[in-house]
N, C-alpha and C positions, 0 to 999 in steps of 0.2 A: 356368585350365583348365576351371573350371565354365562360364564363358561360351562357351568353344570347344565343349564338349560340348553345350551348349544349342543352339548354331548348327547343329551336325551333326544333332541330333535334329530341329530345325525343317526342315532340308533333307530328311531322310528322310520326315517326315510330309507334306511338300509333294509329294514324288515318289509317295507312296502315295495321293494324292488328298484327303487330309484338310487342306484349305487353311485352315480356320478354326482348327484346333488349331496348325498351323504358324505362323500369324500370332500367336497368343497366346504361343507359346513364343519366337518372335522378339522380341516386345515385352518379355517377361520377361527375356530375355538382354540386351537393350539397356538396360533399366532397371538390371539388376544390374551391367553394365559401367560405367554412369555412377556408381552408388553406390560401386563398388570404386575408381574413379578418384578420386573425392572423398575417400575414406577413406585411400588410400595416398599421395596427393599433395595435402595440404591447401592452401588458398589462401594461408596465411601464408608458405609457402616461395616463392611467386611474387611477393611484394611487393618493391618497389624499396627497396634499402638502400644507404646510403653511409656509409663510415667516414672520420672526420676525426681526424687525430692532431695533438695540440698539442705545442708545443716543450717544455712542462714534463712530458711523459709522459702527459698525460691523453688520453682517447679519447672521441669523441662519435659515436654511431651515429644516423644519421637514417633513420627508418622512416616512410615515407608522409608526409614533411614534418614529423614531430615529432622533435626531438633528445632522445636518451636517453644520459646519461653511463654509460659501461661501463668495465670493467676486464678485462684478459686473464686468463682462468681457466687452471688448471693443465692442462686437457685440450688446450690449443693445441699444435700440432706442425708441424714442417717436413716436407714430403713432396717432396723434390727441389727443383725450382724453385717449387713451390706451397706455400701455407701454409693449414692448416686452423685457423682461429681460433675459439675458444670464448670468447664474451664474456659476462660476468656483469653484470647490472644491479644497482643498489643495492637494489631491491625483491626481488631473488632470481631474476628471470627470466633465461633464457639465450638467446643467439643464436649460430648457427653460420654462419661465412662461409668459403668456399673462394676464396682469392685466388691469382692467378698472373700470368704475363706477358701473358696475353690480356685481363685485365680490370683491371689495376693498373699505374700508371706505375712505371718502374724505380726511381726514387728512393724512392718510398713503400714499394715491396716490399723494397728493401735496408734501409730503416730498420726495417721489421717483422722482417726476418731478424736484424738486430743485436739488437733488443729480445728476441727469443725465445732468443738465445744467453746472455743474462744469467741468473745464478742467481736464484731467487725470494727476495724480501726479506720477504715475509709468507707464512706457510703457506697454501697453496691458491691463491695468486695468482702470476702471472708479471709481472715489471716490464718 
């Protein structure tokens, strides 16, 4: 909203003939929009992630080429055909993944659905 009001003010100043002030307001609004974009959508959310499930129930999350062992946290849930997975690292970090028919093979998605239906074996974790 702030950026939009800045753009409206810049157009108004331009139409009044104050072109240098309009240019300054336009540059400030452009800078603010870049800052807001980076603040609300950090780069970590755009990194490539791949989840690999082991036969023994283990899960390995590959983030930018590095494998991180993870476990399903209690915040994971089924959302119709989609799954919102909250994965907890051993060091305490968390990752969130939204998986569905468009980005996951059907067999892997069915296995995750079955795993989320099981009752937790350890408090705070889903097996």
